[in-house]
Backbone of each chain as ProteinMPNN parsed JSONL, in Angstrom:
{"seq_chain_A": "MRELRLPEAVAEDMVAHCLEGRPNEACGIIASSDGEVVKVFRMTNADASPVRYSLDTREQFAAYEKLDQERWDLAGVFHSHTRTDAFPSPTDVREAREDVPYIIVSLAQDPATIRAFRIVKENWTDAEGDIQEIPVVVEG", "coords_chain_A": {"N_chain_A": [[91.485, 86.065, 74.799], [94.855, 85.796, 74.699], [96.876, 87.735, 74.506], [97.452, 91.182, 73.186], [98.403, 91.959, 70.225], [100.134, 94.433, 68.841], [101.323, 96.094, 65.881], [104.454, 98.262, 65.684], [103.903, 100.579, 64.356], [101.214, 101.122, 64.7], [101.021, 101.289, 67.391], [102.668, 103.703, 67.623], [101.102, 105.436, 66.286], [98.609, 105.619, 67.715], [99.636, 106.74, 70.126], [100.613, 109.16, 69.274], [98.208, 110.436, 68.446], [96.894, 110.686, 70.986], [98.891, 112.403, 72.345], [98.488, 114.62, 70.727], [95.997, 115.297, 71.323], [96.061, 116.503, 73.821], [95.294, 119.133, 76.251], [93.029, 117.429, 76.674], [91.519, 114.196, 76.999], [92.037, 111.813, 74.491], [90.717, 109.568, 71.719], [89.82, 106.55, 69.979], [89.508, 103.871, 67.686], [90.787, 100.514, 66.968], [91.451, 98.424, 64.073], [91.378, 95.244, 62.916], [92.66, 92.436, 60.661], [92.083, 89.292, 59.738], [93.021, 88.699, 62.35], [95.306, 90.254, 62.556], [96.426, 93.533, 63.681], [95.48, 96.387, 61.753], [94.971, 98.781, 61.23], [94.361, 102.15, 62.515], [91.558, 104.004, 63.611], [91.606, 107.504, 64.086], [89.643, 109.405, 66.377], [87.174, 111.975, 67.333], [87.085, 113.206, 70.486], [84.018, 113.476, 71.768], [83.471, 114.667, 74.284], [85.155, 116.341, 74.707], [87.057, 116.731, 77.01], [89.409, 116.679, 79.751], [88.989, 114.491, 81.518], [86.933, 112.935, 80.601], [85.763, 110.839, 77.92], [83.97, 110.211, 74.875], [83.026, 108.437, 71.943], [82.832, 110.485, 69.013], [79.783, 109.903, 67.674], [79.114, 109.964, 64.942], [81.447, 109.737, 63.592], [82.125, 107.327, 64.594], [80.193, 105.728, 63.46], [80.805, 106.002, 60.799], [83.323, 104.785, 60.597], [82.914, 102.191, 61.493], [81.382, 101.59, 59.263], [83.314, 101.379, 57.495], [84.766, 99.379, 58.313], [83.18, 97.311, 57.875], [82.944, 97.282, 55.279], [85.6, 96.65, 54.551], [85.867, 94.309, 55.591], [87.015, 94.076, 58.08], [87.516, 93.585, 61.626], [86.535, 94.883, 64.638], [88.961, 95.585, 66.789], [89.623, 96.796, 69.312], [89.123, 99.405, 71.538], [90.434, 102.55, 72.185], [91.61, 104.843, 74.462], [93.124, 107.869, 75.941], [94.794, 108.486, 79.184], [95.499, 111.32, 80.565], [96.961, 112.068, 82.994], [96.904, 109.929, 84.566], [97.488, 106.612, 85.551], [97.758, 103.704, 83.193], [95.273, 102.4, 83.689], [91.832, 101.048, 84.063], [89.393, 103.45, 84.796], [86.848, 104.03, 87.376], [84.79, 105.152, 85.787], [85.479, 104.189, 83.346], [84.957, 101.667, 83.719], [82.33, 101.52, 84.343], [81.179, 102.484, 81.941], [81.795, 100.891, 80.011], [81.053, 99.227, 76.965], [81.435, 97.863, 74.658], [82.307, 94.579, 73.503], [85.162, 94.146, 73.624], [88.909, 94.463, 73.693], [89.68, 97.174, 75.859], [91.761, 99.784, 75.407], [94.326, 101.569, 76.976], [96.051, 104.516, 76.964], [98.562, 105.854, 78.682], [99.738, 108.968, 79.633], [101.103, 110.015, 81.567], [103.545, 109.417, 82.215], [106.658, 109.863, 80.507], [108.355, 107.67, 78.411], [105.13, 107.232, 76.933], [102.687, 104.959, 78.347], [101.219, 101.687, 77.37], [98.267, 99.73, 78.033], [96.123, 97.042, 77.915], [92.703, 95.954, 78.542], [89.942, 93.78, 79.265], [86.651, 94.436, 79.909], [84.568, 92.876, 81.534], [81.147, 91.9, 81.553], [78.155, 90.888, 82.9], [75.795, 91.756, 81.776], [75.494, 94.086, 79.122], [74.443, 96.467, 79.884], [75.173, 96.885, 82.515], [76.368, 98.438, 85.422], [78.572, 97.495, 86.776], [81.714, 95.686, 86.51], [84.178, 93.094, 85.792], [87.605, 93.6, 85.595], [89.871, 92.423, 83.287], [93.194, 92.103, 82.739], [94.817, 92.187, 79.547], [97.735, 91.237, 78.199], [99.885, 93.455, 76.412], [101.619, 93.445, 73.551], [104.12, 95.042, 71.746], [104.957, 95.087, 68.287], [107.998, 95.356, 66.738]], "CA_chain_A": [[92.601, 86.507, 74.063], [95.987, 85.606, 75.626], [97.767, 88.863, 74.182], [97.025, 91.858, 72.09], [99.701, 92.265, 69.342], [100.189, 95.649, 68.045], [102.354, 96.818, 65.163], [104.79, 99.372, 66.196], [103.296, 101.902, 63.784], [99.95, 101.05, 65.33], [101.126, 101.817, 68.776], [103.008, 105.095, 67.61], [99.903, 106.333, 65.705], [97.601, 105.977, 68.774], [100.179, 107.582, 70.961], [100.79, 110.385, 68.577], [96.738, 110.932, 68.621], [96.639, 110.905, 72.299], [99.583, 113.383, 72.616], [97.772, 115.64, 69.985], [94.658, 115.636, 72.041], [96.252, 116.928, 75.398], [95.142, 118.499, 77.713], [91.934, 116.568, 76.666], [91.663, 112.744, 76.483], [91.897, 111.402, 73.146], [90.209, 108.311, 71.738], [89.634, 105.934, 68.72], [89.471, 102.42, 67.615], [91.674, 99.945, 66.02], [90.829, 97.331, 63.326], [92.143, 93.798, 62.599], [92.263, 91.781, 59.393], [92.725, 87.935, 60.02], [93.623, 88.679, 63.616], [96.357, 91.209, 62.711], [95.724, 94.808, 63.757], [95.693, 96.968, 60.63], [94.366, 100.389, 61.101], [93.96, 103.105, 63.756], [90.686, 105.107, 63.447], [91.622, 108.627, 65.143], [88.206, 109.915, 66.408], [87.032, 113.095, 68.101], [86.423, 113.112, 71.911], [82.905, 114.373, 71.725], [83.25, 115.254, 75.38], [86.161, 117.504, 74.679], [87.294, 116.862, 78.52], [90.671, 115.986, 80.348], [88.711, 113.452, 82.457], [86.084, 112.107, 80.098], [85.786, 110.746, 76.492], [83.064, 109.566, 74.237], [83.487, 108.708, 70.568], [81.764, 111.027, 68.235], [79.087, 108.848, 67.199], [79.028, 110.06, 63.424], [82.69, 109.206, 63.34], [81.978, 105.825, 64.874], [79.218, 105.18, 62.433], [81.529, 105.905, 59.498], [84.41, 103.811, 61.032], [82.042, 100.763, 61.561], [80.889, 101.237, 57.931], [84.55, 101.108, 56.944], [85.099, 97.876, 58.781], [82.059, 96.293, 57.199], [83.539, 97.158, 53.659], [86.898, 96.147, 54.22], [85.794, 92.933, 56.351], [87.927, 93.989, 59.267], [87.052, 93.43, 62.895], [86.763, 95.974, 65.628], [89.897, 94.775, 67.547], [89.678, 97.222, 70.338], [88.898, 100.799, 71.669], [91.457, 103.111, 72.975], [91.651, 106.37, 74.822], [94.25, 108.225, 76.865], [94.751, 108.93, 80.588], [96.523, 112.26, 80.542], [97.509, 112.268, 84.1], [96.915, 108.757, 85.546], [97.975, 105.229, 84.93], [96.975, 102.934, 82.201], [94.28, 101.288, 84.17], [90.586, 101.385, 83.84], [88.982, 104.162, 85.885], [85.462, 103.55, 87.66], [84.042, 105.746, 84.791], [85.734, 103.352, 82.064], [84.158, 100.314, 83.904], [80.905, 101.802, 84.203], [80.625, 102.959, 80.706], [82.235, 99.994, 78.843], [79.833, 98.595, 76.239], [81.876, 96.871, 73.688], [82.889, 93.421, 74.061], [86.4, 94.142, 72.765], [89.752, 95.21, 74.612], [89.865, 98.702, 75.99], [93.247, 100.089, 75.34], [94.494, 102.699, 77.788], [97.44, 105.127, 76.819], [98.895, 106.844, 79.823], [100.627, 110.076, 79.136], [101.446, 110.393, 82.873], [104.949, 109.274, 82.17], [107.27, 109.759, 79.223], [107.275, 107.563, 77.223], [103.703, 106.872, 77.07], [102.581, 103.495, 78.538], [100.068, 101.218, 76.897], [97.99, 98.58, 78.615], [94.868, 96.803, 77.503], [91.875, 95.19, 79.372], [88.586, 93.502, 78.858], [85.768, 94.726, 80.999], [83.554, 91.637, 81.411], [79.939, 92.299, 82.275], [77.047, 89.819, 82.726], [74.81, 92.344, 80.826], [76.154, 95.201, 78.627], [73.848, 97.883, 80.675], [75.545, 96.824, 83.93], [77.504, 99.46, 85.75], [79.909, 96.848, 87.384], [82.254, 94.581, 85.726], [85.395, 92.552, 86.093], [88.652, 93.939, 84.75], [90.945, 91.534, 82.96], [94.433, 92.665, 81.726], [95.274, 91.66, 78.209], [99.24, 91.67, 77.859], [100.021, 94.038, 75.075], [102.887, 93.238, 72.838], [104.392, 95.725, 70.593], [106.16, 94.202, 67.577], [108.737, 96.369, 65.918]], "C_chain_A": [[93.728, 86.437, 75.104], [96.793, 87.084, 75.533], [97.091, 89.892, 73.156], [98.201, 92.413, 71.411], [99.632, 93.617, 68.701], [101.647, 96.103, 67.444], [102.859, 97.94, 65.592], [104.212, 100.594, 65.688], [101.958, 102.056, 64.247], [100.008, 101.945, 66.586], [101.574, 103.287, 68.553], [101.796, 105.883, 67.332], [98.955, 106.563, 66.844], [98.192, 106.892, 69.929], [100.331, 108.957, 70.522], [99.217, 111.108, 68.764], [96.695, 111.565, 70.054], [97.435, 112.323, 72.81], [98.976, 114.804, 71.881], [96.604, 116.19, 70.804], [94.872, 116.305, 73.356], [95.763, 118.334, 75.029], [94.013, 117.651, 77.789], [92.447, 115.087, 76.473], [91.204, 112.729, 75.138], [91.326, 109.911, 72.881], [90.091, 107.808, 70.393], [89.403, 104.6, 68.835], [90.397, 101.773, 66.614], [90.909, 98.73, 65.351], [91.639, 96.216, 63.062], [91.641, 93.211, 61.326], [92.957, 90.287, 59.723], [93.288, 87.948, 61.179], [94.993, 89.618, 63.747], [95.786, 92.697, 62.801], [96.397, 95.75, 62.535], [95.652, 98.29, 60.635], [93.892, 101.073, 62.447], [92.899, 104.07, 62.998], [90.908, 106.284, 64.613], [90.153, 109.289, 65.152], [88.29, 111.164, 67.453], [86.373, 112.745, 69.341], [85.213, 113.969, 71.916], [82.527, 115.012, 73.101], [84.303, 116.411, 75.476], [86.613, 117.882, 76.042], [88.613, 116.082, 78.672], [90.386, 114.775, 81.112], [87.488, 112.512, 81.969], [86.202, 112.044, 78.632], [84.502, 109.979, 76.023], [83.418, 109.707, 72.702], [82.452, 109.409, 69.881], [81.078, 109.896, 67.58], [79.082, 108.769, 65.525], [80.385, 109.573, 63.007], [82.714, 107.653, 63.535], [81.31, 105.09, 63.891], [80.166, 104.799, 61.132], [82.763, 104.786, 59.7], [83.991, 102.283, 60.933], [81.73, 100.47, 60.089], [82.18, 100.805, 57.182], [84.945, 99.615, 57.197], [84.286, 96.944, 58.088], [82.54, 96.238, 55.787], [84.711, 96.518, 53.462], [86.836, 94.556, 54.919], [86.766, 93.019, 57.287], [87.102, 93.786, 60.421], [87.335, 94.477, 63.772], [87.722, 95.235, 66.505], [90.12, 95.343, 68.825], [89.42, 98.834, 70.277], [90.11, 101.441, 72.551], [91.125, 104.669, 73.247], [92.72, 106.615, 75.827], [93.731, 108.806, 78.317], [95.656, 109.924, 80.447], [97.428, 112.275, 81.921], [97.54, 111.122, 85.096], [97.344, 107.627, 84.96], [97.08, 104.704, 84.164], [96.218, 102.045, 82.792], [92.893, 101.801, 84.293], [89.858, 102.258, 85.078], [87.433, 103.688, 86.27], [84.604, 104.215, 86.455], [84.179, 104.691, 83.429], [84.828, 101.937, 82.449], [82.783, 100.345, 83.744], [80.31, 101.886, 82.754], [80.996, 102.092, 79.56], [81.058, 99.036, 78.339], [80.187, 97.573, 75.264], [82.485, 95.752, 74.221], [84.42, 93.115, 73.394], [87.643, 94.583, 73.912], [89.617, 96.592, 74.602], [91.263, 99.122, 76.131], [93.369, 101.45, 76.029], [95.883, 103.228, 77.491], [97.505, 106.012, 77.855], [99.827, 107.709, 79.388], [101.323, 110.601, 80.408], [102.962, 110.405, 82.743], [105.397, 109.505, 80.722], [108.426, 108.697, 79.125], [105.936, 107.054, 77.63], [103.641, 105.419, 77.354], [101.288, 102.987, 77.839], [99.529, 99.892, 77.453], [96.286, 98.192, 77.992], [93.96, 95.783, 78.474], [90.491, 94.964, 78.884], [87.777, 93.947, 80.268], [84.572, 93.753, 80.782], [82.324, 91.907, 82.348], [78.865, 91.054, 81.967], [76.052, 90.39, 81.692], [75.482, 93.701, 80.446], [75.846, 96.551, 79.204], [74.48, 97.824, 82.004], [76.472, 97.917, 84.187], [78.93, 99.0, 86.275], [80.371, 95.966, 86.432], [83.433, 94.248, 86.131], [86.369, 93.006, 85.147], [89.607, 92.73, 84.781], [91.916, 92.177, 82.038], [94.698, 91.613, 80.643], [96.631, 92.168, 77.985], [99.243, 92.307, 76.419], [101.667, 93.896, 74.709], [103.148, 94.04, 71.645], [105.573, 95.266, 69.773], [106.762, 95.322, 66.66], [109.188, 95.882, 64.608]], "O_chain_A": [[93.595, 86.935, 76.222], [97.315, 87.504, 76.566], [96.251, 89.476, 72.357], [98.923, 93.249, 71.955], [98.762, 93.675, 67.832], [102.686, 96.369, 68.048], [102.053, 98.801, 65.947], [104.021, 101.564, 66.42], [101.503, 103.199, 64.197], [99.35, 102.958, 66.824], [100.973, 104.148, 69.196], [101.475, 106.856, 68.015], [98.486, 107.696, 66.958], [97.48, 107.653, 70.585], [100.191, 109.879, 71.325], [99.124, 112.255, 69.203], [96.494, 112.764, 70.247], [96.872, 113.184, 73.487], [99.022, 115.898, 72.444], [96.344, 117.389, 70.9], [93.882, 116.666, 73.99], [95.757, 118.752, 73.871], [93.846, 117.063, 78.858], [93.513, 114.791, 75.933], [90.274, 113.387, 74.669], [91.463, 109.079, 73.778], [90.267, 108.66, 69.522], [89.117, 104.102, 69.924], [90.753, 102.346, 65.585], [89.97, 98.142, 65.888], [92.839, 96.482, 63.005], [90.494, 93.38, 60.912], [94.164, 90.156, 59.929], [94.224, 87.153, 61.257], [95.636, 89.72, 64.792], [94.828, 93.05, 62.113], [97.615, 95.84, 62.382], [96.44, 98.909, 59.921], [93.152, 100.543, 63.275], [93.201, 104.766, 62.028], [90.529, 106.142, 65.775], [89.583, 109.644, 64.12], [89.227, 111.34, 68.232], [85.314, 112.118, 69.377], [85.371, 115.181, 72.067], [81.539, 115.738, 73.214], [84.204, 117.309, 76.313], [86.63, 119.066, 76.377], [88.928, 115.112, 77.983], [91.311, 114.017, 81.402], [87.066, 111.569, 82.639], [86.669, 113.011, 78.03], [84.013, 109.145, 76.786], [83.938, 110.708, 72.21], [81.277, 109.081, 70.045], [81.713, 109.02, 66.992], [79.051, 107.698, 64.918], [80.404, 108.939, 61.952], [83.247, 106.876, 62.743], [81.706, 103.998, 63.483], [80.271, 103.697, 60.593], [82.995, 103.983, 58.796], [84.641, 101.388, 60.394], [81.783, 99.317, 59.66], [82.111, 99.935, 56.313], [85.371, 98.844, 56.337], [84.718, 95.843, 57.746], [82.523, 95.171, 55.173], [84.956, 95.892, 52.431], [87.742, 93.746, 54.724], [87.477, 92.02, 57.405], [85.889, 93.81, 60.215], [88.439, 95.01, 63.665], [87.286, 94.195, 67.001], [90.752, 94.644, 69.616], [89.485, 99.468, 69.224], [90.628, 100.839, 73.491], [90.564, 105.469, 72.498], [93.182, 105.692, 76.498], [92.669, 109.379, 78.561], [96.787, 109.521, 80.174], [98.63, 112.513, 81.807], [98.048, 111.218, 86.213], [97.59, 107.675, 83.755], [95.879, 104.971, 84.215], [96.392, 100.861, 82.505], [92.753, 102.979, 84.623], [89.778, 101.772, 86.206], [86.84, 102.983, 85.454], [83.568, 103.592, 86.221], [83.253, 104.434, 82.66], [84.167, 101.296, 81.632], [82.109, 99.486, 83.175], [79.2, 101.455, 82.439], [80.681, 102.342, 78.396], [80.34, 98.31, 79.026], [79.48, 96.597, 75.017], [83.136, 95.817, 75.263], [84.742, 92.085, 72.802], [87.259, 95.033, 74.992], [89.457, 97.222, 73.557], [91.882, 98.704, 77.109], [92.62, 102.376, 75.718], [96.851, 102.503, 77.723], [96.649, 106.884, 78.006], [100.775, 107.261, 78.743], [102.079, 111.568, 80.313], [103.591, 111.379, 83.157], [104.593, 109.357, 79.802], [109.439, 108.909, 79.792], [105.782, 106.469, 78.703], [104.387, 104.646, 76.753], [100.339, 103.761, 77.716], [100.279, 98.919, 77.369], [95.456, 99.054, 77.703], [94.526, 94.889, 79.103], [89.908, 95.798, 78.19], [88.208, 93.816, 81.414], [83.734, 93.921, 79.897], [82.393, 92.09, 83.564], [78.836, 90.416, 80.914], [75.529, 89.658, 80.851], [75.985, 94.395, 81.329], [76.583, 97.534, 79.14], [74.299, 98.827, 82.694], [77.269, 98.311, 83.336], [79.992, 99.623, 86.289], [79.619, 95.48, 85.587], [83.951, 95.051, 86.907], [86.126, 92.877, 83.947], [90.045, 92.156, 85.778], [91.673, 92.659, 80.932], [94.777, 90.402, 80.85], [96.805, 93.334, 77.632], [98.707, 91.781, 75.443], [102.636, 94.171, 75.416], [102.525, 93.824, 70.606], [106.725, 95.078, 70.163], [106.072, 96.063, 65.96], [109.806, 96.63, 63.85]]}, "seq_chain_B": "MAVEVRIPTVFRKYTDGRSTVELESGTIGDLVTQLEGRYPGMREQLLTPEGQLHRFVNVYVNDEDARYLDKLDTKVSDGDTVSLLPSVAGG", "coords_chain_B": {"N_chain_B": [[63.359, 92.372, 48.782], [64.575, 93.544, 51.848], [64.789, 94.865, 55.029], [68.174, 95.523, 56.009], [69.594, 94.944, 58.932], [72.537, 96.0, 61.159], [74.462, 94.41, 63.39], [76.241, 94.892, 66.223], [79.254, 93.731, 67.958], [78.647, 93.319, 70.476], [76.127, 92.316, 70.597], [76.056, 90.119, 69.478], [76.025, 87.564, 70.78], [73.32, 87.08, 71.011], [72.383, 86.832, 68.681], [73.051, 84.497, 67.532], [75.617, 84.665, 66.763], [75.569, 86.256, 64.306], [76.147, 89.079, 62.025], [74.534, 90.631, 60.59], [71.344, 90.918, 60.074], [68.163, 90.228, 58.335], [65.119, 91.958, 58.16], [61.71, 92.681, 58.165], [60.266, 95.694, 56.707], [58.986, 98.681, 58.279], [58.58, 100.522, 61.529], [61.348, 101.58, 63.478], [60.732, 100.807, 66.029], [59.169, 98.588, 65.226], [61.03, 97.001, 64.168], [62.526, 96.368, 66.428], [60.642, 94.678, 67.607], [60.35, 92.613, 66.027], [63.065, 91.611, 66.128], [63.269, 90.607, 68.742], [61.322, 88.674, 68.49], [62.837, 87.054, 66.923], [65.158, 86.424, 68.144], [65.041, 86.053, 71.212], [65.594, 88.151, 74.06], [66.588, 90.365, 73.056], [65.107, 92.534, 72.995], [65.275, 93.657, 75.411], [67.753, 94.368, 75.549], [68.037, 96.615, 74.005], [66.086, 98.498, 74.591], [64.626, 100.428, 77.281], [63.053, 99.494, 80.528], [60.787, 101.251, 80.322], [60.374, 101.252, 77.59], [61.807, 103.039, 76.033], [64.693, 103.814, 73.81], [67.751, 102.627, 74.869], [70.179, 104.722, 76.469], [72.617, 104.023, 75.75], [72.568, 103.144, 73.24], [73.056, 103.7, 70.005], [71.071, 104.332, 66.975], [71.397, 104.197, 63.544], [69.774, 105.061, 60.47], [70.324, 104.268, 57.587], [72.419, 106.743, 56.924], [71.698, 108.372, 58.912], [71.079, 109.635, 62.119], [68.769, 108.071, 64.354], [67.946, 109.375, 66.603], [67.673, 111.898, 65.811], [65.824, 111.83, 64.078], [62.615, 110.215, 64.03], [62.933, 108.757, 66.209], [61.935, 105.877, 67.831], [59.748, 105.621, 66.151], [60.596, 106.215, 63.846], [60.339, 105.559, 60.339], [61.202, 102.732, 58.429], [62.541, 101.611, 55.26], [62.169, 99.08, 52.854], [65.191, 97.987, 51.749], [66.624, 99.898, 53.071], [69.443, 100.263, 55.592], [69.837, 99.572, 58.789], [71.88, 100.43, 61.49], [72.939, 99.413, 64.335], [74.587, 100.922, 67.116], [76.855, 100.682, 69.911], [77.319, 102.959, 72.548], [80.527, 104.343, 73.16], [82.476, 104.948, 75.608], [83.865, 106.752, 78.377], [86.407, 107.303, 80.981]], "CA_chain_B": [[64.123, 93.167, 49.442], [64.242, 93.582, 53.032], [65.788, 95.825, 55.791], [69.348, 94.932, 56.619], [70.214, 95.245, 60.537], [73.73, 95.533, 61.224], [74.407, 93.878, 64.829], [77.424, 94.972, 66.903], [79.654, 92.608, 68.397], [78.208, 93.087, 72.065], [74.708, 91.754, 70.73], [75.879, 88.994, 68.531], [75.764, 86.475, 71.376], [72.015, 86.986, 71.131], [72.021, 86.587, 67.222], [73.787, 83.31, 67.151], [76.881, 85.261, 65.963], [75.285, 86.939, 63.072], [76.525, 90.359, 62.195], [73.613, 91.217, 59.953], [69.958, 90.319, 59.998], [67.202, 90.819, 57.406], [63.893, 92.096, 58.614], [60.629, 93.398, 57.326], [60.094, 97.053, 56.875], [58.039, 98.976, 59.395], [59.237, 101.381, 62.181], [62.447, 100.942, 64.466], [60.114, 99.879, 67.052], [58.846, 97.237, 64.677], [62.319, 95.997, 64.017], [62.974, 95.681, 67.784], [59.59, 93.52, 68.006], [60.784, 91.495, 65.07], [64.32, 91.086, 66.634], [62.82, 89.95, 69.954], [60.809, 87.362, 68.319], [63.767, 85.816, 66.433], [66.273, 86.383, 69.303], [64.703, 86.477, 72.478], [66.173, 88.878, 74.862], [67.167, 91.613, 72.288], [64.267, 93.822, 73.171], [65.669, 94.094, 76.731], [69.2, 94.928, 75.473], [67.795, 97.857, 73.119], [65.058, 99.245, 75.186], [64.467, 100.359, 78.926], [61.847, 99.125, 80.817], [59.922, 102.232, 79.96], [60.122, 101.435, 76.281], [62.662, 104.019, 75.221], [66.003, 103.259, 73.411], [68.673, 102.571, 75.942], [70.919, 105.809, 75.87], [73.932, 103.433, 75.389], [72.43, 102.656, 71.918], [72.662, 104.707, 68.965], [70.705, 103.833, 65.686], [71.432, 104.818, 62.396], [69.164, 104.574, 59.578], [71.183, 104.608, 56.463], [73.427, 107.328, 57.552], [71.094, 109.344, 59.782], [71.077, 109.16, 63.376], [67.479, 107.901, 64.407], [67.589, 110.078, 67.536], [67.181, 113.149, 65.226], [64.559, 111.459, 63.135], [61.389, 109.912, 64.924], [63.324, 107.517, 67.269], [61.36, 104.39, 67.543], [58.729, 105.842, 65.2], [61.429, 106.311, 62.478], [60.01, 104.542, 59.398], [62.389, 102.008, 57.662], [61.937, 100.799, 54.069], [62.964, 97.96, 52.103], [66.455, 98.409, 51.056], [67.378, 100.601, 54.119], [70.288, 99.736, 56.304], [69.844, 100.002, 60.031], [72.948, 100.077, 62.186], [72.997, 99.6, 65.947], [76.019, 101.166, 67.703], [77.001, 100.913, 71.366], [78.113, 104.263, 72.71], [81.773, 104.031, 73.562], [82.865, 106.223, 76.423], [84.672, 106.355, 79.605], [87.072, 108.642, 81.619]], "C_chain_B": [[63.634, 93.459, 50.814], [65.022, 94.73, 53.953], [67.015, 95.176, 56.469], [69.549, 95.689, 58.112], [71.55, 94.907, 60.782], [73.753, 95.381, 62.901], [75.925, 94.115, 65.371], [77.807, 93.791, 67.8], [79.223, 92.23, 69.804], [76.864, 92.455, 71.769], [74.875, 90.452, 69.888], [75.857, 87.515, 69.263], [74.255, 85.983, 71.407], [71.527, 86.593, 69.614], [72.722, 85.372, 66.474], [75.104, 83.632, 66.267], [76.658, 86.049, 64.806], [75.485, 88.315, 63.084], [75.519, 91.161, 61.422], [72.391, 90.39, 60.0], [68.962, 91.036, 59.074], [65.942, 90.783, 57.996], [62.751, 92.836, 57.792], [60.568, 94.827, 57.601], [58.948, 97.426, 57.804], [58.777, 100.297, 60.284], [60.359, 100.779, 62.93], [61.779, 100.045, 65.293], [59.542, 98.587, 66.633], [59.916, 96.27, 64.511], [62.611, 95.427, 65.419], [61.871, 94.434, 68.016], [60.038, 92.04, 67.278], [62.008, 90.644, 65.527], [64.017, 90.093, 68.036], [62.207, 88.629, 69.528], [61.574, 86.438, 67.627], [64.716, 85.544, 67.191], [65.768, 86.7, 70.405], [65.604, 87.059, 73.485], [66.721, 90.202, 74.192], [66.52, 92.758, 72.591], [65.033, 94.618, 74.547], [67.212, 94.758, 76.601], [68.978, 96.221, 74.758], [66.86, 98.922, 73.861], [64.996, 99.36, 76.718], [63.26, 99.903, 79.44], [60.512, 100.001, 80.435], [59.47, 102.095, 78.358], [60.77, 102.361, 75.377], [63.975, 103.249, 75.001], [66.951, 103.57, 74.515], [69.754, 103.992, 75.431], [72.389, 105.359, 75.552], [73.718, 103.063, 73.954], [72.204, 103.622, 70.811], [72.203, 103.736, 67.699], [70.678, 104.691, 64.678], [70.458, 104.218, 61.404], [69.64, 105.283, 58.338], [72.385, 105.497, 57.175], [72.916, 108.539, 58.332], [70.963, 108.603, 61.186], [69.579, 109.176, 63.967], [66.911, 108.837, 65.649], [67.125, 111.449, 67.074], [66.301, 112.924, 64.242], [63.38, 111.373, 64.103], [61.761, 108.842, 65.879], [62.765, 106.32, 66.923], [60.54, 104.422, 66.656], [59.278, 106.012, 63.946], [60.957, 105.338, 61.713], [61.107, 103.994, 58.702], [61.936, 101.202, 56.543], [62.556, 99.865, 53.58], [64.11, 98.523, 51.501], [67.094, 99.302, 51.973], [68.283, 99.769, 54.842], [70.082, 100.393, 57.801], [71.037, 99.716, 60.946], [72.781, 100.423, 63.845], [74.468, 99.794, 66.437], [76.049, 101.19, 69.109], [77.659, 102.245, 71.475], [79.492, 103.645, 73.422], [82.404, 105.215, 74.209], [83.651, 105.839, 77.749], [85.514, 107.81, 80.317], [88.446, 108.404, 81.805]], "O_chain_B": [[62.43, 93.618, 51.012], [65.872, 95.431, 53.403], [66.872, 94.376, 57.394], [69.632, 96.91, 58.248], [71.897, 93.73, 60.687], [73.119, 96.165, 63.607], [76.798, 93.425, 64.846], [76.992, 93.017, 68.303], [79.371, 91.102, 70.274], [76.344, 91.98, 72.778], [73.883, 89.769, 69.632], [75.715, 86.475, 68.62], [73.922, 84.84, 71.72], [70.415, 86.106, 69.407], [72.918, 85.246, 65.266], [75.503, 82.979, 65.303], [77.657, 86.549, 64.287], [75.063, 88.915, 64.072], [75.592, 92.384, 61.55], [72.494, 89.164, 59.961], [68.912, 92.265, 59.026], [65.535, 89.69, 58.388], [63.023, 93.529, 56.812], [60.821, 95.192, 58.749], [58.062, 96.618, 58.083], [59.525, 101.039, 59.648], [60.394, 99.555, 63.053], [62.027, 98.842, 65.384], [59.406, 97.635, 67.401], [59.823, 95.051, 64.653], [62.891, 94.242, 65.597], [62.214, 93.372, 68.535], [60.071, 90.889, 67.713], [62.098, 89.421, 65.421], [64.543, 88.996, 68.222], [62.509, 87.584, 70.105], [61.271, 85.246, 67.582], [65.255, 84.445, 67.061], [66.044, 87.853, 70.739], [66.525, 86.301, 73.791], [67.284, 91.038, 74.899], [67.065, 93.861, 72.531], [65.279, 95.82, 74.652], [67.708, 95.515, 77.436], [69.885, 97.03, 74.95], [66.984, 100.127, 73.642], [65.319, 98.378, 77.387], [62.315, 99.94, 78.652], [59.398, 99.5, 80.281], [58.475, 102.657, 77.9], [60.438, 102.514, 74.202], [64.357, 102.316, 75.708], [66.949, 104.68, 75.047], [70.035, 104.218, 74.255], [73.243, 106.155, 75.161], [74.719, 102.639, 73.378], [71.173, 104.292, 70.763], [72.751, 102.668, 67.425], [70.098, 105.775, 64.734], [70.271, 103.001, 61.421], [69.47, 106.469, 58.054], [73.201, 104.949, 57.916], [73.576, 109.575, 58.415], [70.798, 107.399, 61.379], [69.095, 110.301, 64.089], [65.707, 109.065, 65.765], [66.337, 112.114, 67.746], [65.992, 113.864, 63.509], [63.143, 112.288, 64.892], [60.899, 108.077, 66.31], [63.03, 105.742, 65.868], [60.339, 103.338, 66.108], [58.549, 105.973, 62.955], [61.034, 104.194, 62.164], [61.997, 104.768, 58.35], [61.131, 100.281, 56.676], [63.733, 99.788, 53.931], [64.007, 99.505, 50.766], [68.265, 99.543, 51.68], [68.052, 98.56, 54.82], [70.161, 101.612, 57.958], [71.156, 98.511, 61.169], [72.546, 101.514, 64.364], [75.374, 98.992, 66.21], [75.116, 101.823, 69.603], [78.456, 102.636, 70.623], [79.484, 102.629, 74.117], [82.786, 106.228, 73.623], [83.975, 104.686, 78.033], [85.234, 108.998, 80.155], [89.166, 109.283, 82.281]]}, "name": "protein", "num_of_chains": 2, "seq": "MRELRLPEAVAEDMVAHCLEGRPNEACGIIASSDGEVVKVFRMTNADASPVRYSLDTREQFAAYEKLDQERWDLAGVFHSHTRTDAFPSPTDVREAREDVPYIIVSLAQDPATIRAFRIVKENWTDAEGDIQEIPVVVEGMAVEVRIPTVFRKYTDGRSTVELESGTIGDLVTQLEGRYPGMREQLLTPEGQLHRFVNVYVNDEDARYLDKLDTKVSDGDTVSLLPSVAGG"}
């Protein structure tokens, strides 16, 4: 993937969810249809923590069911960094399991910054992975 | 009628890109064995060397989390849908 194109409304929805989640990290997924990002699924951070997140698995299950019904694809996973840059933390790398862009919304500055990365692992259970940035293009 | 198993993107390189696989009814453990028979390497993706579900995998039978049922011994019948979900987490 050369770049991740996000409609402005999608970017705004992700940032709004992250701002509402403060002081904890917020998270969710985005879905695409024929390569176009069409939907943000806001999810509960099951860890309810300012330094950790995990998708609530029941909400994740329901969202994946919706993807299946609508024939959408999982286009990315997003979460916030409330006080640090939009770059994968060691925990992000260790815990990365999905083979899709991991989008990080940093709230450390105003306005928020959005960057996306692929965490490439030989095996999905590996703790180590290579970080590859995917340029994010917000389309107004 | 069979059991439909939904495969997340992370495992599709093992399933020739298939997002769903139809298997015979049994327990979830039986399904893992069938998956391994059809797609070698899948067992290692789903189970620890001790034979337990990886903590990174959530298994839903219809809309119930198998961790709160009988885990690998959970019975799955014809017509049921089994969804494999990778845990999504970080910091």
